[in-house]
mmCIF file of the protein (N, C-alpha, C, O) and its ligand, coordinates in Angstrom:
data_MODEL
# 
_entry.id   MODEL 
# 
loop_
_entity.id 
_entity.type 
_entity.pdbx_number_of_molecules 
1 polymer     1 
2 non-polymer 1 
# 
_entity_poly.entity_id                      1 
_entity_poly.type                           'polypeptide(L)' 
_entity_poly.nstd_linkage                   no 
_entity_poly.nstd_monomer                   no 
_entity_poly.pdbx_seq_one_letter_code       MAGKKFWRCTVCGDIHFGMAGPEICPTCKQKNVYIECDAAEAKKVMGL 
_entity_poly.pdbx_seq_one_letter_code_can   MAGKKFWRCTVCGDIHFGMAGPEICPTCKQKNVYIECDAAEAKKVMGL 
_entity_poly.pdbx_strand_id                 A 
# 
loop_
_entity_poly_seq.entity_id 
_entity_poly_seq.num 
_entity_poly_seq.mon_id 
_entity_poly_seq.hetero 
1 1  MET n 
1 2  ALA n 
1 3  GLY n 
1 4  LYS n 
1 5  LYS n 
1 6  PHE n 
1 7  TRP n 
1 8  ARG n 
1 9  CYS n 
1 10 THR n 
1 11 VAL n 
1 12 CYS n 
1 13 GLY n 
1 14 ASP n 
1 15 ILE n 
1 16 HIS n 
1 17 PHE n 
1 18 GLY n 
1 19 MET n 
1 20 ALA n 
1 21 GLY n 
1 22 PRO n 
1 23 GLU n 
1 24 ILE n 
1 25 CYS n 
1 26 PRO n 
1 27 THR n 
1 28 CYS n 
1 29 LYS n 
1 30 GLN n 
1 31 LYS n 
1 32 ASN n 
1 33 VAL n 
1 34 TYR n 
1 35 ILE n 
1 36 GLU n 
1 37 CYS n 
1 38 ASP n 
1 39 ALA n 
1 40 ALA n 
1 41 GLU n 
1 42 ALA n 
1 43 LYS n 
1 44 LYS n 
1 45 VAL n 
1 46 MET n 
1 47 GLY n 
1 48 LEU n 
# 
loop_
_struct_asym.id 
_struct_asym.entity_id 
A 1 
B 2 
# 
loop_
_chem_comp.id 
_chem_comp.type 
_chem_comp.mon_nstd_flag 
ALA 'L-peptide linking' y 
ARG 'L-peptide linking' y 
ASN 'L-peptide linking' y 
ASP 'L-peptide linking' y 
CYS 'L-peptide linking' y 
GLN 'L-peptide linking' y 
GLU 'L-peptide linking' y 
GLY 'peptide linking'   y 
HIS 'L-peptide linking' y 
ILE 'L-peptide linking' y 
LEU 'L-peptide linking' y 
LYS 'L-peptide linking' y 
MET 'L-peptide linking' y 
PHE 'L-peptide linking' y 
PRO 'L-peptide linking' y 
THR 'L-peptide linking' y 
TRP 'L-peptide linking' y 
TYR 'L-peptide linking' y 
VAL 'L-peptide linking' y 
ZN  non-polymer         . 
# 
_pdbx_entity_nonpoly.entity_id   2 
_pdbx_entity_nonpoly.name        ? 
_pdbx_entity_nonpoly.comp_id     ZN 
# 
_pdbx_nonpoly_scheme.asym_id         B 
_pdbx_nonpoly_scheme.entity_id       2 
_pdbx_nonpoly_scheme.mon_id          ZN 
_pdbx_nonpoly_scheme.ndb_seq_num     1 
_pdbx_nonpoly_scheme.pdb_seq_num     101 
_pdbx_nonpoly_scheme.auth_seq_num    101 
_pdbx_nonpoly_scheme.pdb_mon_id      ZN 
_pdbx_nonpoly_scheme.auth_mon_id     ZN 
_pdbx_nonpoly_scheme.pdb_strand_id   A 
_pdbx_nonpoly_scheme.pdb_ins_code    . 
# 
loop_
_atom_site.group_PDB 
_atom_site.id 
_atom_site.type_symbol 
_atom_site.label_atom_id 
_atom_site.label_alt_id 
_atom_site.label_comp_id 
_atom_site.label_asym_id 
_atom_site.label_entity_id 
_atom_site.label_seq_id 
_atom_site.pdbx_PDB_ins_code 
_atom_site.Cartn_x 
_atom_site.Cartn_y 
_atom_site.Cartn_z 
_atom_site.occupancy 
_atom_site.B_iso_or_equiv 
_atom_site.pdbx_formal_charge 
_atom_site.auth_seq_id 
_atom_site.auth_comp_id 
_atom_site.auth_asym_id 
_atom_site.auth_atom_id 
_atom_site.pdbx_PDB_model_num 
ATOM   1   N  N  . MET A 1 1  ? -9.367  63.478 -4.424  1.00 0.00 ? 1   MET A N  1 
ATOM   2   C  CA . MET A 1 1  ? -9.469  62.060 -4.073  1.00 0.00 ? 1   MET A CA 1 
ATOM   3   C  C  . MET A 1 1  ? -8.729  61.771 -2.762  1.00 0.00 ? 1   MET A C  1 
ATOM   4   O  O  . MET A 1 1  ? -8.164  60.691 -2.587  1.00 0.00 ? 1   MET A O  1 
ATOM   5   N  N  . ALA A 1 2  ? -8.737  62.722 -1.865  1.00 0.00 ? 2   ALA A N  1 
ATOM   6   C  CA . ALA A 1 2  ? -8.043  62.580 -0.591  1.00 0.00 ? 2   ALA A CA 1 
ATOM   7   C  C  . ALA A 1 2  ? -8.563  61.384 0.195   1.00 0.00 ? 2   ALA A C  1 
ATOM   8   O  O  . ALA A 1 2  ? -9.765  61.239 0.417   1.00 0.00 ? 2   ALA A O  1 
ATOM   9   N  N  . GLY A 1 3  ? -7.635  60.537 0.609   1.00 0.00 ? 3   GLY A N  1 
ATOM   10  C  CA . GLY A 1 3  ? -8.003  59.398 1.433   1.00 0.00 ? 3   GLY A CA 1 
ATOM   11  C  C  . GLY A 1 3  ? -8.470  58.180 0.671   1.00 0.00 ? 3   GLY A C  1 
ATOM   12  O  O  . GLY A 1 3  ? -8.524  57.075 1.211   1.00 0.00 ? 3   GLY A O  1 
ATOM   13  N  N  . LYS A 1 4  ? -8.813  58.394 -0.616  1.00 0.00 ? 4   LYS A N  1 
ATOM   14  C  CA . LYS A 1 4  ? -9.293  57.243 -1.382  1.00 0.00 ? 4   LYS A CA 1 
ATOM   15  C  C  . LYS A 1 4  ? -8.127  56.526 -2.057  1.00 0.00 ? 4   LYS A C  1 
ATOM   16  O  O  . LYS A 1 4  ? -7.172  57.150 -2.518  1.00 0.00 ? 4   LYS A O  1 
ATOM   17  N  N  . LYS A 1 5  ? -8.230  55.217 -2.100  1.00 0.00 ? 5   LYS A N  1 
ATOM   18  C  CA . LYS A 1 5  ? -7.166  54.390 -2.657  1.00 0.00 ? 5   LYS A CA 1 
ATOM   19  C  C  . LYS A 1 5  ? -7.766  53.338 -3.574  1.00 0.00 ? 5   LYS A C  1 
ATOM   20  O  O  . LYS A 1 5  ? -8.968  53.074 -3.566  1.00 0.00 ? 5   LYS A O  1 
ATOM   21  N  N  . PHE A 1 6  ? -6.881  52.750 -4.361  1.00 0.00 ? 6   PHE A N  1 
ATOM   22  C  CA . PHE A 1 6  ? -7.291  51.612 -5.178  1.00 0.00 ? 6   PHE A CA 1 
ATOM   23  C  C  . PHE A 1 6  ? -7.095  50.328 -4.376  1.00 0.00 ? 6   PHE A C  1 
ATOM   24  O  O  . PHE A 1 6  ? -6.128  50.171 -3.631  1.00 0.00 ? 6   PHE A O  1 
ATOM   25  N  N  . TRP A 1 7  ? -8.035  49.431 -4.556  1.00 0.00 ? 7   TRP A N  1 
ATOM   26  C  CA . TRP A 1 7  ? -7.980  48.124 -3.890  1.00 0.00 ? 7   TRP A CA 1 
ATOM   27  C  C  . TRP A 1 7  ? -8.183  47.051 -4.949  1.00 0.00 ? 7   TRP A C  1 
ATOM   28  O  O  . TRP A 1 7  ? -8.980  47.219 -5.871  1.00 0.00 ? 7   TRP A O  1 
ATOM   29  N  N  . ARG A 1 8  ? -7.468  45.963 -4.811  1.00 0.00 ? 8   ARG A N  1 
ATOM   30  C  CA . ARG A 1 8  ? -7.569  44.894 -5.796  1.00 0.00 ? 8   ARG A CA 1 
ATOM   31  C  C  . ARG A 1 8  ? -7.896  43.571 -5.111  1.00 0.00 ? 8   ARG A C  1 
ATOM   32  O  O  . ARG A 1 8  ? -7.290  43.205 -4.104  1.00 0.00 ? 8   ARG A O  1 
ATOM   33  N  N  . CYS A 1 9  ? -8.869  42.865 -5.683  1.00 0.00 ? 9   CYS A N  1 
ATOM   34  C  CA . CYS A 1 9  ? -9.209  41.532 -5.188  1.00 0.00 ? 9   CYS A CA 1 
ATOM   35  C  C  . CYS A 1 9  ? -8.086  40.570 -5.551  1.00 0.00 ? 9   CYS A C  1 
ATOM   36  O  O  . CYS A 1 9  ? -7.695  40.475 -6.714  1.00 0.00 ? 9   CYS A O  1 
ATOM   37  N  N  . THR A 1 10 ? -7.570  39.856 -4.553  1.00 0.00 ? 10  THR A N  1 
ATOM   38  C  CA . THR A 1 10 ? -6.459  38.934 -4.801  1.00 0.00 ? 10  THR A CA 1 
ATOM   39  C  C  . THR A 1 10 ? -6.931  37.643 -5.461  1.00 0.00 ? 10  THR A C  1 
ATOM   40  O  O  . THR A 1 10 ? -6.117  36.843 -5.924  1.00 0.00 ? 10  THR A O  1 
ATOM   41  N  N  . VAL A 1 11 ? -8.255  37.442 -5.504  1.00 0.00 ? 11  VAL A N  1 
ATOM   42  C  CA . VAL A 1 11 ? -8.787  36.211 -6.100  1.00 0.00 ? 11  VAL A CA 1 
ATOM   43  C  C  . VAL A 1 11 ? -9.089  36.411 -7.582  1.00 0.00 ? 11  VAL A C  1 
ATOM   44  O  O  . VAL A 1 11 ? -8.632  35.638 -8.423  1.00 0.00 ? 11  VAL A O  1 
ATOM   45  N  N  . CYS A 1 12 ? -9.866  37.459 -7.901  1.00 0.00 ? 12  CYS A N  1 
ATOM   46  C  CA . CYS A 1 12 ? -10.306 37.621 -9.295  1.00 0.00 ? 12  CYS A CA 1 
ATOM   47  C  C  . CYS A 1 12 ? -9.727  38.868 -9.964  1.00 0.00 ? 12  CYS A C  1 
ATOM   48  O  O  . CYS A 1 12 ? -9.920  39.066 -11.164 1.00 0.00 ? 12  CYS A O  1 
ATOM   49  N  N  . GLY A 1 13 ? -9.016  39.716 -9.201  1.00 0.00 ? 13  GLY A N  1 
ATOM   50  C  CA . GLY A 1 13 ? -8.392  40.892 -9.797  1.00 0.00 ? 13  GLY A CA 1 
ATOM   51  C  C  . GLY A 1 13 ? -9.308  42.090 -9.950  1.00 0.00 ? 13  GLY A C  1 
ATOM   52  O  O  . GLY A 1 13 ? -8.924  43.076 -10.578 1.00 0.00 ? 13  GLY A O  1 
ATOM   53  N  N  . ASP A 1 14 ? -10.507 42.032 -9.393  1.00 0.00 ? 14  ASP A N  1 
ATOM   54  C  CA . ASP A 1 14 ? -11.452 43.146 -9.445  1.00 0.00 ? 14  ASP A CA 1 
ATOM   55  C  C  . ASP A 1 14 ? -10.859 44.384 -8.764  1.00 0.00 ? 14  ASP A C  1 
ATOM   56  O  O  . ASP A 1 14 ? -10.231 44.280 -7.710  1.00 0.00 ? 14  ASP A O  1 
ATOM   57  N  N  . ILE A 1 15 ? -11.063 45.548 -9.373  1.00 0.00 ? 15  ILE A N  1 
ATOM   58  C  CA . ILE A 1 15 ? -10.535 46.786 -8.812  1.00 0.00 ? 15  ILE A CA 1 
ATOM   59  C  C  . ILE A 1 15 ? -11.655 47.601 -8.174  1.00 0.00 ? 15  ILE A C  1 
ATOM   60  O  O  . ILE A 1 15 ? -12.730 47.764 -8.752  1.00 0.00 ? 15  ILE A O  1 
ATOM   61  N  N  . HIS A 1 16 ? -11.386 48.108 -6.972  1.00 0.00 ? 16  HIS A N  1 
ATOM   62  C  CA . HIS A 1 16 ? -12.333 48.971 -6.265  1.00 0.00 ? 16  HIS A CA 1 
ATOM   63  C  C  . HIS A 1 16 ? -11.599 50.253 -5.882  1.00 0.00 ? 16  HIS A C  1 
ATOM   64  O  O  . HIS A 1 16 ? -10.435 50.218 -5.482  1.00 0.00 ? 16  HIS A O  1 
ATOM   65  N  N  . PHE A 1 17 ? -12.298 51.396 -6.010  1.00 0.00 ? 17  PHE A N  1 
ATOM   66  C  CA . PHE A 1 17 ? -11.696 52.668 -5.612  1.00 0.00 ? 17  PHE A CA 1 
ATOM   67  C  C  . PHE A 1 17 ? -12.526 53.276 -4.497  1.00 0.00 ? 17  PHE A C  1 
ATOM   68  O  O  . PHE A 1 17 ? -13.719 53.524 -4.672  1.00 0.00 ? 17  PHE A O  1 
ATOM   69  N  N  . GLY A 1 18 ? -11.905 53.518 -3.354  1.00 0.00 ? 18  GLY A N  1 
ATOM   70  C  CA . GLY A 1 18 ? -12.644 54.086 -2.240  1.00 0.00 ? 18  GLY A CA 1 
ATOM   71  C  C  . GLY A 1 18 ? -11.786 54.151 -0.991  1.00 0.00 ? 18  GLY A C  1 
ATOM   72  O  O  . GLY A 1 18 ? -10.571 53.960 -1.046  1.00 0.00 ? 18  GLY A O  1 
ATOM   73  N  N  . MET A 1 19 ? -12.432 54.423 0.136   1.00 0.00 ? 19  MET A N  1 
ATOM   74  C  CA . MET A 1 19 ? -11.707 54.562 1.399   1.00 0.00 ? 19  MET A CA 1 
ATOM   75  C  C  . MET A 1 19 ? -11.161 53.223 1.881   1.00 0.00 ? 19  MET A C  1 
ATOM   76  O  O  . MET A 1 19 ? -10.126 53.173 2.546   1.00 0.00 ? 19  MET A O  1 
ATOM   77  N  N  . ALA A 1 20 ? -11.852 52.145 1.548   1.00 0.00 ? 20  ALA A N  1 
ATOM   78  C  CA . ALA A 1 20 ? -11.435 50.810 1.967   1.00 0.00 ? 20  ALA A CA 1 
ATOM   79  C  C  . ALA A 1 20 ? -11.936 49.794 0.962   1.00 0.00 ? 20  ALA A C  1 
ATOM   80  O  O  . ALA A 1 20 ? -12.877 50.057 0.213   1.00 0.00 ? 20  ALA A O  1 
ATOM   81  N  N  . GLY A 1 21 ? -11.312 48.652 0.951   1.00 0.00 ? 21  GLY A N  1 
ATOM   82  C  CA . GLY A 1 21 ? -11.775 47.599 0.060   1.00 0.00 ? 21  GLY A CA 1 
ATOM   83  C  C  . GLY A 1 21 ? -13.089 47.022 0.561   1.00 0.00 ? 21  GLY A C  1 
ATOM   84  O  O  . GLY A 1 21 ? -13.342 47.026 1.766   1.00 0.00 ? 21  GLY A O  1 
ATOM   85  N  N  . PRO A 1 22 ? -13.925 46.528 -0.334  1.00 0.00 ? 22  PRO A N  1 
ATOM   86  C  CA . PRO A 1 22 ? -15.181 45.903 0.096   1.00 0.00 ? 22  PRO A CA 1 
ATOM   87  C  C  . PRO A 1 22 ? -14.910 44.686 0.982   1.00 0.00 ? 22  PRO A C  1 
ATOM   88  O  O  . PRO A 1 22 ? -13.910 43.989 0.811   1.00 0.00 ? 22  PRO A O  1 
ATOM   89  N  N  . GLU A 1 23 ? -15.810 44.446 1.922   1.00 0.00 ? 23  GLU A N  1 
ATOM   90  C  CA . GLU A 1 23 ? -15.626 43.282 2.800   1.00 0.00 ? 23  GLU A CA 1 
ATOM   91  C  C  . GLU A 1 23 ? -15.795 41.994 2.004   1.00 0.00 ? 23  GLU A C  1 
ATOM   92  O  O  . GLU A 1 23 ? -15.087 41.010 2.216   1.00 0.00 ? 23  GLU A O  1 
ATOM   93  N  N  . ILE A 1 24 ? -16.757 42.032 1.078   1.00 0.00 ? 24  ILE A N  1 
ATOM   94  C  CA . ILE A 1 24 ? -16.993 40.873 0.218   1.00 0.00 ? 24  ILE A CA 1 
ATOM   95  C  C  . ILE A 1 24 ? -16.867 41.313 -1.234  1.00 0.00 ? 24  ILE A C  1 
ATOM   96  O  O  . ILE A 1 24 ? -17.492 42.291 -1.643  1.00 0.00 ? 24  ILE A O  1 
ATOM   97  N  N  . CYS A 1 25 ? -16.067 40.602 -2.008  1.00 0.00 ? 25  CYS A N  1 
ATOM   98  C  CA . CYS A 1 25 ? -15.886 40.949 -3.410  1.00 0.00 ? 25  CYS A CA 1 
ATOM   99  C  C  . CYS A 1 25 ? -17.193 40.728 -4.175  1.00 0.00 ? 25  CYS A C  1 
ATOM   100 O  O  . CYS A 1 25 ? -17.766 39.640 -4.109  1.00 0.00 ? 25  CYS A O  1 
ATOM   101 N  N  . PRO A 1 26 ? -17.672 41.747 -4.903  1.00 0.00 ? 26  PRO A N  1 
ATOM   102 C  CA . PRO A 1 26 ? -18.934 41.614 -5.636  1.00 0.00 ? 26  PRO A CA 1 
ATOM   103 C  C  . PRO A 1 26 ? -18.833 40.664 -6.824  1.00 0.00 ? 26  PRO A C  1 
ATOM   104 O  O  . PRO A 1 26 ? -19.849 40.190 -7.333  1.00 0.00 ? 26  PRO A O  1 
ATOM   105 N  N  . THR A 1 27 ? -17.618 40.389 -7.262  1.00 0.00 ? 27  THR A N  1 
ATOM   106 C  CA . THR A 1 27 ? -17.429 39.541 -8.437  1.00 0.00 ? 27  THR A CA 1 
ATOM   107 C  C  . THR A 1 27 ? -17.273 38.068 -8.073  1.00 0.00 ? 27  THR A C  1 
ATOM   108 O  O  . THR A 1 27 ? -17.941 37.207 -8.646  1.00 0.00 ? 27  THR A O  1 
ATOM   109 N  N  . CYS A 1 28 ? -16.388 37.781 -7.118  1.00 0.00 ? 28  CYS A N  1 
ATOM   110 C  CA . CYS A 1 28 ? -16.126 36.369 -6.794  1.00 0.00 ? 28  CYS A CA 1 
ATOM   111 C  C  . CYS A 1 28 ? -16.695 35.950 -5.438  1.00 0.00 ? 28  CYS A C  1 
ATOM   112 O  O  . CYS A 1 28 ? -16.603 34.785 -5.053  1.00 0.00 ? 28  CYS A O  1 
ATOM   113 N  N  . LYS A 1 29 ? -17.292 36.926 -4.704  1.00 0.00 ? 29  LYS A N  1 
ATOM   114 C  CA . LYS A 1 29 ? -17.996 36.640 -3.445  1.00 0.00 ? 29  LYS A CA 1 
ATOM   115 C  C  . LYS A 1 29 ? -17.107 36.151 -2.313  1.00 0.00 ? 29  LYS A C  1 
ATOM   116 O  O  . LYS A 1 29 ? -17.600 35.592 -1.333  1.00 0.00 ? 29  LYS A O  1 
ATOM   117 N  N  . GLN A 1 30 ? -15.794 36.357 -2.440  1.00 0.00 ? 30  GLN A N  1 
ATOM   118 C  CA . GLN A 1 30 ? -14.901 35.945 -1.364  1.00 0.00 ? 30  GLN A CA 1 
ATOM   119 C  C  . GLN A 1 30 ? -14.781 37.079 -0.344  1.00 0.00 ? 30  GLN A C  1 
ATOM   120 O  O  . GLN A 1 30 ? -14.892 38.253 -0.697  1.00 0.00 ? 30  GLN A O  1 
ATOM   121 N  N  . LYS A 1 31 ? -14.555 36.723 0.916   1.00 0.00 ? 31  LYS A N  1 
ATOM   122 C  CA . LYS A 1 31 ? -14.451 37.718 1.989   1.00 0.00 ? 31  LYS A CA 1 
ATOM   123 C  C  . LYS A 1 31 ? -13.004 38.115 2.239   1.00 0.00 ? 31  LYS A C  1 
ATOM   124 O  O  . LYS A 1 31 ? -12.090 37.293 2.162   1.00 0.00 ? 31  LYS A O  1 
ATOM   125 N  N  . ASN A 1 32 ? -12.817 39.423 2.545   1.00 0.00 ? 32  ASN A N  1 
ATOM   126 C  CA . ASN A 1 32 ? -11.514 39.942 2.973   1.00 0.00 ? 32  ASN A CA 1 
ATOM   127 C  C  . ASN A 1 32 ? -10.378 39.571 2.011   1.00 0.00 ? 32  ASN A C  1 
ATOM   128 O  O  . ASN A 1 32 ? -9.330  39.080 2.431   1.00 0.00 ? 32  ASN A O  1 
ATOM   129 N  N  . VAL A 1 33 ? -10.600 39.807 0.743   1.00 0.00 ? 33  VAL A N  1 
ATOM   130 C  CA . VAL A 1 33 ? -9.583  39.454 -0.251  1.00 0.00 ? 33  VAL A CA 1 
ATOM   131 C  C  . VAL A 1 33 ? -8.973  40.679 -0.910  1.00 0.00 ? 33  VAL A C  1 
ATOM   132 O  O  . VAL A 1 33 ? -8.089  40.547 -1.757  1.00 0.00 ? 33  VAL A O  1 
ATOM   133 N  N  . TYR A 1 34 ? -9.436  41.882 -0.532  1.00 0.00 ? 34  TYR A N  1 
ATOM   134 C  CA . TYR A 1 34 ? -8.904  43.090 -1.166  1.00 0.00 ? 34  TYR A CA 1 
ATOM   135 C  C  . TYR A 1 34 ? -7.609  43.542 -0.515  1.00 0.00 ? 34  TYR A C  1 
ATOM   136 O  O  . TYR A 1 34 ? -7.500  43.598 0.710   1.00 0.00 ? 34  TYR A O  1 
ATOM   137 N  N  . ILE A 1 35 ? -6.626  43.866 -1.353  1.00 0.00 ? 35  ILE A N  1 
ATOM   138 C  CA . ILE A 1 35 ? -5.394  44.480 -0.868  1.00 0.00 ? 35  ILE A CA 1 
ATOM   139 C  C  . ILE A 1 35 ? -5.242  45.826 -1.548  1.00 0.00 ? 35  ILE A C  1 
ATOM   140 O  O  . ILE A 1 35 ? -5.742  46.040 -2.652  1.00 0.00 ? 35  ILE A O  1 
ATOM   141 N  N  . GLU A 1 36 ? -4.543  46.735 -0.873  1.00 0.00 ? 36  GLU A N  1 
ATOM   142 C  CA . GLU A 1 36 ? -4.290  48.046 -1.446  1.00 0.00 ? 36  GLU A CA 1 
ATOM   143 C  C  . GLU A 1 36 ? -3.393  47.896 -2.668  1.00 0.00 ? 36  GLU A C  1 
ATOM   144 O  O  . GLU A 1 36 ? -2.447  47.109 -2.658  1.00 0.00 ? 36  GLU A O  1 
ATOM   145 N  N  . CYS A 1 37 ? -3.693  48.651 -3.719  1.00 0.00 ? 37  CYS A N  1 
ATOM   146 C  CA . CYS A 1 37 ? -2.794  48.640 -4.864  1.00 0.00 ? 37  CYS A CA 1 
ATOM   147 C  C  . CYS A 1 37 ? -2.650  50.059 -5.389  1.00 0.00 ? 37  CYS A C  1 
ATOM   148 O  O  . CYS A 1 37 ? -3.559  50.877 -5.243  1.00 0.00 ? 37  CYS A O  1 
ATOM   149 N  N  . ASP A 1 38 ? -1.512  50.349 -5.997  1.00 0.00 ? 38  ASP A N  1 
ATOM   150 C  CA . ASP A 1 38 ? -1.298  51.737 -6.429  1.00 0.00 ? 38  ASP A CA 1 
ATOM   151 C  C  . ASP A 1 38 ? -2.019  52.023 -7.756  1.00 0.00 ? 38  ASP A C  1 
ATOM   152 O  O  . ASP A 1 38 ? -2.446  51.107 -8.459  1.00 0.00 ? 38  ASP A O  1 
ATOM   153 N  N  . ALA A 1 39 ? -2.140  53.289 -8.070  1.00 0.00 ? 39  ALA A N  1 
ATOM   154 C  CA . ALA A 1 39 ? -2.938  53.719 -9.229  1.00 0.00 ? 39  ALA A CA 1 
ATOM   155 C  C  . ALA A 1 39 ? -2.406  53.136 -10.533 1.00 0.00 ? 39  ALA A C  1 
ATOM   156 O  O  . ALA A 1 39 ? -3.181  52.757 -11.411 1.00 0.00 ? 39  ALA A O  1 
ATOM   157 N  N  . ALA A 1 40 ? -1.086  53.065 -10.656 1.00 0.00 ? 40  ALA A N  1 
ATOM   158 C  CA . ALA A 1 40 ? -0.505  52.549 -11.894 1.00 0.00 ? 40  ALA A CA 1 
ATOM   159 C  C  . ALA A 1 40 ? -0.868  51.081 -12.112 1.00 0.00 ? 40  ALA A C  1 
ATOM   160 O  O  . ALA A 1 40 ? -1.178  50.655 -13.224 1.00 0.00 ? 40  ALA A O  1 
ATOM   161 N  N  . GLU A 1 41 ? -0.818  50.315 -11.008 1.00 0.00 ? 41  GLU A N  1 
ATOM   162 C  CA . GLU A 1 41 ? -1.169  48.901 -11.092 1.00 0.00 ? 41  GLU A CA 1 
ATOM   163 C  C  . GLU A 1 41 ? -2.651  48.735 -11.403 1.00 0.00 ? 41  GLU A C  1 
ATOM   164 O  O  . GLU A 1 41 ? -3.034  47.881 -12.202 1.00 0.00 ? 41  GLU A O  1 
ATOM   165 N  N  . ALA A 1 42 ? -3.491  49.565 -10.758 1.00 0.00 ? 42  ALA A N  1 
ATOM   166 C  CA . ALA A 1 42 ? -4.935  49.495 -10.977 1.00 0.00 ? 42  ALA A CA 1 
ATOM   167 C  C  . ALA A 1 42 ? -5.278  49.766 -12.429 1.00 0.00 ? 42  ALA A C  1 
ATOM   168 O  O  . ALA A 1 42 ? -6.105  49.071 -13.019 1.00 0.00 ? 42  ALA A O  1 
ATOM   169 N  N  . LYS A 1 43 ? -4.641  50.782 -13.008 1.00 0.00 ? 43  LYS A N  1 
ATOM   170 C  CA . LYS A 1 43 ? -4.915  51.143 -14.404 1.00 0.00 ? 43  LYS A CA 1 
ATOM   171 C  C  . LYS A 1 43 ? -4.456  50.044 -15.355 1.00 0.00 ? 43  LYS A C  1 
ATOM   172 O  O  . LYS A 1 43 ? -5.081  49.787 -16.384 1.00 0.00 ? 43  LYS A O  1 
ATOM   173 N  N  . LYS A 1 44 ? -3.359  49.409 -14.988 1.00 0.00 ? 44  LYS A N  1 
ATOM   174 C  CA . LYS A 1 44 ? -2.853  48.322 -15.832 1.00 0.00 ? 44  LYS A CA 1 
ATOM   175 C  C  . LYS A 1 44 ? -3.837  47.149 -15.821 1.00 0.00 ? 44  LYS A C  1 
ATOM   176 O  O  . LYS A 1 44 ? -4.132  46.559 -16.860 1.00 0.00 ? 44  LYS A O  1 
ATOM   177 N  N  . VAL A 1 45 ? -4.336  46.824 -14.628 1.00 0.00 ? 45  VAL A N  1 
ATOM   178 C  CA . VAL A 1 45 ? -5.290  45.725 -14.493 1.00 0.00 ? 45  VAL A CA 1 
ATOM   179 C  C  . VAL A 1 45 ? -6.583  46.035 -15.240 1.00 0.00 ? 45  VAL A C  1 
ATOM   180 O  O  . VAL A 1 45 ? -7.191  45.146 -15.838 1.00 0.00 ? 45  VAL A O  1 
ATOM   181 N  N  . MET A 1 46 ? -7.002  47.308 -15.203 1.00 0.00 ? 46  MET A N  1 
ATOM   182 C  CA . MET A 1 46 ? -8.258  47.707 -15.863 1.00 0.00 ? 46  MET A CA 1 
ATOM   183 C  C  . MET A 1 46 ? -8.069  47.932 -17.355 1.00 0.00 ? 46  MET A C  1 
ATOM   184 O  O  . MET A 1 46 ? -9.038  48.150 -18.082 1.00 0.00 ? 46  MET A O  1 
ATOM   185 N  N  . GLY A 1 47 ? -6.821  47.879 -17.811 1.00 0.00 ? 47  GLY A N  1 
ATOM   186 C  CA . GLY A 1 47 ? -6.565  48.019 -19.238 1.00 0.00 ? 47  GLY A CA 1 
ATOM   187 C  C  . GLY A 1 47 ? -6.576  49.456 -19.730 1.00 0.00 ? 47  GLY A C  1 
ATOM   188 O  O  . GLY A 1 47 ? -6.854  49.714 -20.901 1.00 0.00 ? 47  GLY A O  1 
ATOM   189 N  N  . LEU A 1 48 ? -6.269  50.407 -18.824 1.00 0.00 ? 48  LEU A N  1 
ATOM   190 C  CA . LEU A 1 48 ? -6.253  51.822 -19.218 1.00 0.00 ? 48  LEU A CA 1 
ATOM   191 C  C  . LEU A 1 48 ? -4.855  52.260 -19.638 1.00 0.00 ? 48  LEU A C  1 
ATOM   192 O  O  . LEU A 1 48 ? -4.655  53.420 -20.001 1.00 0.00 ? 48  LEU A O  1 
HETATM 193 ZN ZN . ZN  B 2 .  ? -12.919 38.943 -6.419  1.00 0.00 2 101 ZN  A ZN 1 
# 
């Protein structure tokens, strides 16, 4: 998973895993709302 990171939408909490956060959140449709988040936080948000 080199280079890939977890990203979290600051509006709805949606988690994305990849090289960069999506420009537009697929869930809440807001632009530029993704921030980098660490794996532990991502798993907690996803309920793992
Ligand atoms: Zn969102």
